C-alpha positions in Angstrom: -103.8 134.1 76.1 -100.4 132.6 77.0 -98.8 134.0 73.9 -100.1 137.5 74.7 -98.5 137.4 78.1 -94.9 136.4 77.2 -92.4 138.8 75.7 -91.4 136.6 72.8 -92.7 136.1 69.3 -92.5 132.5 67.9 -92.1 132.0 64.2 -93.8 128.6 64.4 -96.2 127.0 66.8 -96.7 123.2 66.3 -99.3 121.1 68.0 -100.0 117.4 68.1 -103.4 116.0 69.2 -105.2 119.0 67.9 -108.5 117.0 67.7 -109.6 119.3 64.9 -111.9 118.1 62.1 -112.4 119.4 58.6 -115.7 120.9 59.7 -114.2 123.0 62.5 -110.5 123.6 61.8 -111.2 127.1 60.4 -112.6 128.2 63.8 -109.2 128.0 65.5 -106.9 130.8 64.5 -104.1 132.7 66.1 -103.9 136.3 65.0 -100.7 136.9 63.1 -100.2 133.3 62.0 -101.2 131.2 59.1 -102.7 127.9 60.2 -102.1 124.5 58.5 -103.8 121.4 59.7 -103.9 117.7 59.1 -107.1 116.4 60.6 -107.7 112.7 61.4 -110.7 111.6 59.3 -111.4 108.1 60.5 -111.7 108.5 64.3 -111.8 111.0 67.2 -108.5 112.5 68.4 -105.2 113.0 66.7 -104.4 115.6 64.2 -101.5 118.0 63.9 -101.3 121.7 63.3 -98.6 124.2 62.4 -99.1 127.9 62.9 -96.6 129.9 60.8 -96.0 133.6 61.3 -97.8 135.5 58.5 -94.6 137.0 57.0 -93.0 133.6 56.4 -93.7 131.9 53.1 -93.9 128.2 53.2 -94.9 125.2 51.1 -96.8 122.2 52.4 -94.8 119.1 51.5 -97.5 116.5 50.8 -94.8 114.1 49.6 -93.4 114.0 53.2 -96.6 114.4 55.1 -98.6 111.3 56.0 -101.3 109.9 58.1 -101.3 106.3 59.4 -103.1 104.4 62.1 -100.5 105.2 64.8 -98.7 108.2 63.4 -99.3 111.3 61.4 -97.2 114.2 60.2 -97.4 117.6 58.6 -94.3 118.9 56.9 -93.7 122.4 55.6 -90.8 123.7 53.7 -89.4 127.1 54.5 -86.6 129.0 52.7 -83.4 128.9 54.7 -83.1 132.7 54.5 -85.8 132.9 57.2 -83.2 131.5 59.7 -80.4 133.9 58.9 -79.6 136.1 61.9 -79.9 139.9 61.5 -76.6 141.8 61.9 
């Protein structure tokens, strides 16, 4: 609802403490974005999510993403051309 009421389109939306599980993560989508999640498997809470605008290609970097007892990360790689300003 918040996103529909502001006059700005974000390329990326990142959330910590998503509390999503493998069993319900596909129920939470934002129109116009591709969702990527890392769900905590061993206990309640935690989890991280990245919503990337549909037109942006990305690769999940499993070699840089991790999940430990006190910290978790989800890393995506995006081509630098996405960040070039239009003239």
